[in-house]
C-alpha positions, 0 to 999 in steps of 0.5 A: 500500500505504502509503495503504491502511494509513493509511486503515485506521488513520485509520478506526480512530482515527475509530471510537475517537474516536466511541466515546469521545465516545458513552461520555462522552455516555452518562455525562453523560446518566446523571448528568443522570438 
């Protein structure tokens, strides 16, 4: 049970991190243009 919850939290954290990274990339691209 604990492992399953940990995995879910880890996935959400990963997703959040990737989203933040993409947003930063987009901002950089906008500035470049």
